[in-house]
C-alpha positions in Angstrom: 1.9 -15.5 39.2 1.0 -19.3 39.2 0.6 -20.2 43.1 2.9 -23.0 42.8 3.4 -24.0 46.7 -0.5 -24.4 46.9 -1.1 -25.7 43.8 2.1 -28.6 45.0 0.6 -28.5 48.7 -0.9 -31.7 50.9 -4.0 -29.6 51.7 -4.9 -28.4 47.9 -4.2 -32.3 46.9 -5.9 -33.5 49.3 -9.3 -31.3 48.2 -8.5 -32.4 44.5 -9.0 -36.4 45.1 -11.2 -36.3 46.9 -13.4 -35.3 43.9 -12.2 -39.0 42.5 -14.3 -42.2 42.5 -13.3 -45.0 42.1 -16.4 -46.2 40.3 -17.9 -43.4 38.5 -16.6 -40.7 36.3 -16.3 -36.8 37.8 -19.2 -35.7 35.2 -17.5 -31.9 35.1 -14.1 -31.3 37.0 -14.4 -27.6 37.6 -10.9 -25.5 38.3 -10.1 -24.9 41.8 -8.5 -22.5 44.0 -5.7 -23.8 45.3 -5.0 -21.4 48.2 -8.0 -21.2 49.6 -9.1 -24.6 48.7 -12.5 -23.5 47.3 -14.1 -24.0 44.6 -14.5 -21.1 41.6 -16.7 -20.9 38.9 -14.1 -21.5 35.5 -14.6 -22.0 32.4 -13.4 -23.9 28.4 -14.0 -22.0 25.8 -12.9 -23.1 22.6 -10.1 -25.5 23.0 -8.7 -24.2 19.6 -5.0 -25.6 18.2 -4.0 -27.6 15.2 -1.5 -30.1 13.5 1.3 -27.1 13.8 3.1 -27.3 16.9 6.3 -29.5 16.9 8.4 -30.5 20.4 12.3 -31.7 20.6 14.8 -31.7 23.8 18.6 -31.7 23.8 20.9 -32.4 26.2 24.7 -31.8 26.3 27.6 -33.4 28.1 27.6 -31.0 30.9 24.4 -32.0 31.8 22.4 -29.1 30.3 18.7 -29.9 28.9 16.4 -28.1 27.1 12.9 -29.8 26.6 10.9 -27.1 24.2 7.8 -27.2 22.7 6.9 -24.5 20.0 3.5 -23.5 18.4 1.9 -20.7 16.0 -1.3 -22.1 17.0 -3.7 -22.5 13.9 -2.3 -23.6 10.1 0.8 -20.9 9.0 -0.3 -18.7 12.0 -0.8 -15.3 10.9 0.3 -15.6 7.5 3.3 -13.6 7.8 7.0 -14.6 7.5 9.6 -12.6 9.2 11.5 -11.1 6.0 14.9 -12.3 5.8 14.6 -14.9 8.6 12.1 -17.0 6.9 9.7 -18.1 10.0 6.2 -17.5 11.1 4.1 -15.3 13.5 2.3 -17.1 15.2 -1.9 -16.4 15.5 -1.9 -17.3 19.5 -3.7 -14.1 20.4 -6.9 -16.2 18.9 -7.0 -18.3 22.0 -8.9 -16.5 23.7 -12.2 -15.8 24.0 -13.6 -14.5 21.1 -16.0 -12.6 24.0 -15.4 -11.7 27.1 -16.6 -13.7 30.2 -15.7 -11.9 33.4 -18.8 -10.7 35.7 -19.3 -11.4 39.6 -19.2 -15.9 39.5 -16.4 -16.1 36.7 -12.4 -14.2 37.0 -12.5 -14.3 33.4 -9.2 -15.4 32.8 -8.6 -16.2 29.6 -10.5 -12.7 28.7 -8.1 -10.9 26.5 -5.9 -8.0 29.0 -2.8 -6.3 28.7 -0.1 -8.5 30.4 -1.8 -11.5 29.6 -0.4 -14.4 27.8 -3.9 -17.1 25.9 -4.4 -20.2 27.3 -2.6 -22.6 25.9 -1.6 -26.9 26.1 2.0 -27.0 25.4 3.7 -29.1 28.4 7.4 -29.1 27.9 8.4 -31.0 30.9 11.8 -31.7 32.8 12.2 -33.8 35.6 14.6 -34.0 38.4 15.5 -36.3 40.7 15.7 -35.0 44.3 18.9 -34.1 44.5 18.5 -31.7 41.7 19.9 -33.9 38.4 17.3 -34.3 35.9 16.5 -37.8 34.5 13.5 -37.7 32.1 12.9 -34.4 28.7 9.5 -34.9 27.6 6.9 -33.2 24.9 4.3 -33.4 22.6 2.6 -31.7 19.7 -0.9 -32.0 20.0 -3.2 -29.1 20.5 -5.6 -29.7 23.3 -4.4 -33.2 24.0 -0.9 -32.5 24.3 -1.0 -32.2 28.5 -2.8 -36.0 28.6 -0.8 -37.6 26.6 3.0 -36.2 28.5 1.5 -37.3 31.0 0.7 -41.1 30.3 4.3 -40.4 28.7 5.6 -39.6 33.0 3.0 -42.0 34.7 4.7 -44.9 32.1 7.8 -44.8 33.4 8.0 -42.8 37.3 4.9 -45.1 38.3 4.5 -48.2 36.4 8.1 -48.3 35.7 8.3 -49.1 32.3 11.2 -47.9 30.1 11.5 -44.9 28.0 10.5 -47.2 25.0 7.4 -48.9 26.6 6.0 -45.4 27.7 5.9 -44.0 24.7 4.8 -46.9 22.2 2.0 -48.4 23.9 -1.3 -47.4 22.9 -2.4 -44.7 25.3 -6.0 -42.7 26.0 -6.5 -38.6 25.8 -8.6 -36.1 26.6 -10.2 -33.7 23.9 -11.5 -31.2 25.7 -13.6 -32.1 29.8 -17.0 -32.0 27.8 -15.3 -33.9 25.3 -14.8 -37.4 24.2 -12.2 -39.7 24.5 -9.8 -40.5 21.7 -7.5 -43.5 22.5 -5.3 -46.0 20.7 -5.7 -49.4 18.9 -3.8 -51.6 21.9 -6.2 -51.2 24.6 -7.5 -54.5 25.7 -11.0 -54.7 25.2 -12.1 -54.9 29.1 -9.8 -52.1 30.2 -11.9 -50.6 27.2 -15.5 -51.5 28.6 -14.5 -50.8 31.3 -14.4 -47.0 31.5 -17.2 -46.6 29.3 -18.9 -48.8 32.7 -18.0 -45.8 34.7 -19.1 -43.0 32.3 -16.0 -42.3 30.1 -16.6 -40.7 26.9 -14.5 -43.3 25.2 -14.8 -42.5 21.0 -16.3 -45.5 19.8 -13.5 -46.7 17.6 -9.2 -46.2 18.1 -7.6 -43.1 16.6 -7.4 -42.7 12.8 -3.7 -42.7 12.5 -3.1 -44.7 15.2 -1.4 -41.8 17.6 -2.0 -38.3 17.9 0.8 -36.3 19.6 4.3 -37.0 18.5 6.3 -38.1 22.0 9.9 -36.7 22.1 11.5 -38.2 24.8 14.8 -38.2 26.6 16.2 -40.2 30.1 19.1 -40.5 31.2 19.4 -44.0 34.1 20.7 -42.0 37.7 22.8 -45.5 38.0 24.8 -45.2 34.8 23.5 -42.1 33.5 23.2 -44.1 30.1 21.1 -41.1 27.5 18.0 -42.9 26.2 16.3 -40.9 23.5 12.8 -42.0 21.8 11.2 -40.7 19.6 6.9 -41.9 18.8 7.5 -43.9 16.1 3.8 -44.5 15.0 3.4 -40.1 13.9 6.8 -40.2 13.2 7.8 -43.7 11.2 11.1 -42.2 9.9 12.1 -40.1 12.8 16.0 -40.5 14.3 15.9 -39.9 18.1 19.6 -39.6 19.7 21.3 -36.6 16.8 25.1 -36.2 18.4 26.4 -33.6 17.5 30.1 -32.4 18.2 
């Protein structure tokens, strides 16, 4: 089980935030050990993934909500369709390390083993207010870029006070892998792009084509008026119709 209390605790947050510099990019952001605050050797592995993931959010009038990201991993998954039901089986086992890496210095967390799930990147997210009421349901397809795409939307709404529409539609950055490049949308200010490169961030030479990576779908509830706002990422889904209301 994930050590949630340690991950969210102030001690671990202090250790990790101390790694951040305002003057330079972290060259190697290795994993930590939340319950001991000691560094641990990690692994990067093959990021894998493809364009075969989808996300949706559903809410009802009673306040129930679902944020769901589904994936079959590679194109057509295993290539096997369940007879009589018409859906494909995934091939997520391919996300395990092809060659085991466990050693005295490496726990081999992503090696194949009984009762384990391979590393994944889906990040369906629910945000609750202090009273336990949900206010945001969001998520996106996008393989290894999903966490950074979802994070950018959450930061826009929660930290910068953007409307859900602005947070989803604004130009954004996304990270391919710890040692890989950083994708970005046209629309980022030129001085911001130059400033990030000066700090050592490996921004790709040109903005992404097509203009969006990921296809963020977000539901937002205003805590004061209880107004529900559905938002779709129209750059990657120009024909999307957010907010389909069912009886």
